[in-house]
N, C-alpha and C positions, 0 to 999 in steps of 0.2 A: 380243271385239272384236280385229279385225286389227293387228297390232303392225307400223309402220313406221320404219325407218331412216333419217332425214334426215340429209344432209350436206352440203348446198350452201343456197342461201339458202331452205329450209324450215326451215333449224333456225334461221329468226328466227319466233318461235311467231304474231305476228301475220301475217306472210305466207303461215304454213300455214293459220292459221286462217279465212282470208280463202277458202282452197281447200276446206277440210276443217273447217269449225266443231266438229266434235265431239273434234279434235285434244287431246290431253292427255299432256304430257311425264312419261316415266316415269321419265329417268334418263340418263344417260349411258352410251353403248357404243361399243365400237371394232368394226371387220370387220378381223379379220388378213387377210393374203396379197393386200393392195391397198394402193395408193397413191392419192395425190389428184393432181387435175390440172385446169386450167383449159382443157381442150381439146376438150371438145364444143362443135361449132359451133350457134351462137344462132339463132334466129328472124332477130335483129338483127345476125349475122355477128361477134358478140363472143365470146369465149371464156365457157362455162359449166362448172357444177361436172360433175367425170367420175371415176367409180371405174376406174382402169387396175391390171389385173393386176402383182403385184409379181412380182419376178425371184424363180426359184425357189430353194428354200432361204434365201430373204431374209427379215425380221424386220419387213417393212411394216404397218401398219396404218391405216386410216383411221377420225377419229373424228368421233363425232357423236352425235345424240341420239335416244333410243327413243320414238315417239309411239304411243301408242293412238288408233285412228280406228272410229269408228264405221263398219260396214259399208257403210251408204248414203253414205256419203262417200266410198265408193272412186272409182266413175265422176268426179266433179268432180275429185279429184284426178290420176285417168288423161288427164284432157282436158287439166288445166292441165300435165300432164307430156310430153304429146306421146306419150303411151304408143301402140308402135306403128309411129313415125314417129319419134321425134325420141329417146325414151328406151325402154327395154322392161323391165317391171316384171319381177322374179325374187325369188324365195323364198333366204334366206341364213340365217346363224346369225350372231350377232354376241353379242361379249362384255360382260358388264357385272359390276358388282362382285359382284351375287347370282350369275354364273353364266351359261351359255350360253341366249340366247333366240332362236327358230325367228321370223322377220318376213318382210317384203319390202322391197325398195326399187327405185330405178332405175336402168337401168346404160342409159350412152347407144348408142346405135344405132353399130356401127362403120363405117357409110359416113359417121357425123357428127363425125367425130373430124379434128382438125387442130394439131398440137403447136405450131403458129407463134403460138396465139392468145393474147391477153392479155383479161381481162375487164374490162368498164366498170365505170369509178369506183362507180356506184350497185350495182352487181351484186356487187362485193367487197366494200362496205359492209355491204349485207345479211348474206352470209354469215359477215363478221367479226363484227359485232353481234349476230346468233344464236351464234355460238361463245362470244362474252363471257357474254351472257344466261345461258346454260347452265353456265356454267363449265367450261368445255373442258380440258384440260391446258396449261398457259402454255406449253410447247413448242408445241405444234397452233396455239396463237393466234400465238407466233410465227414461226412457219411461214407461217401466212396473213398475217400485217402485213406480211413481205419480199416479197409481189407486186407485179408492176411492172401497173400500170393505165392504161386508156385513156380518155379523156373520153368520153361519149356523144355524138357531133355532134347528135341529137336531144334537145336540153334540156329539151324538154318531157315528154319520156318521162323523162328524167332525175330533173326534178324533183318527177313523180308517185313515182317508188320512194322518193326520199328523203324524203318526207311519211312513208313507212312510219316512220322511224327518229325523227321526232321526239319528243320528251317520254318516249326508252327510256333508262333508265338502265344502266350498263353495268353488267352483274353480276345485274341484276335479272330474275326468272324470274316470270311472273305466271302461277299455278298456280289453275283454279276448280274 
């Protein structure tokens, strides 16, 4: 089964499973040489998760979760991520406690970057809750917590997304 590195809202297992029902968390991973930003222009014009190349010689890394996904779930995940227009699927190597793992993730299209963006409150909550759910490093969670968010003017959309968070316990990972 392919391995997928989630670093944005797909960190939240229920969100990812809505897109790829076979997704199973394999553990925490980091992607060296990159930094995290909220700079990808979303279809709703808010900031979405983006992998940004790090400074040469820097010690940056983005933290996330490695998931195994059944081959049949790749097309729906590509569609949800806007593969080919919004994001581009690329092969990468992440670091885990067991060592390096080849996997794939989604990089934002270079034409869809705007450093002035902020995430909507609900999107930020999905990312932060997913990071807590999988017990990403405390420093990483603090970095995520310190982000300026904006309320979504579409309260129906915001409510729909906040529903994903109802009933989730901080730090709990549901494995099947």
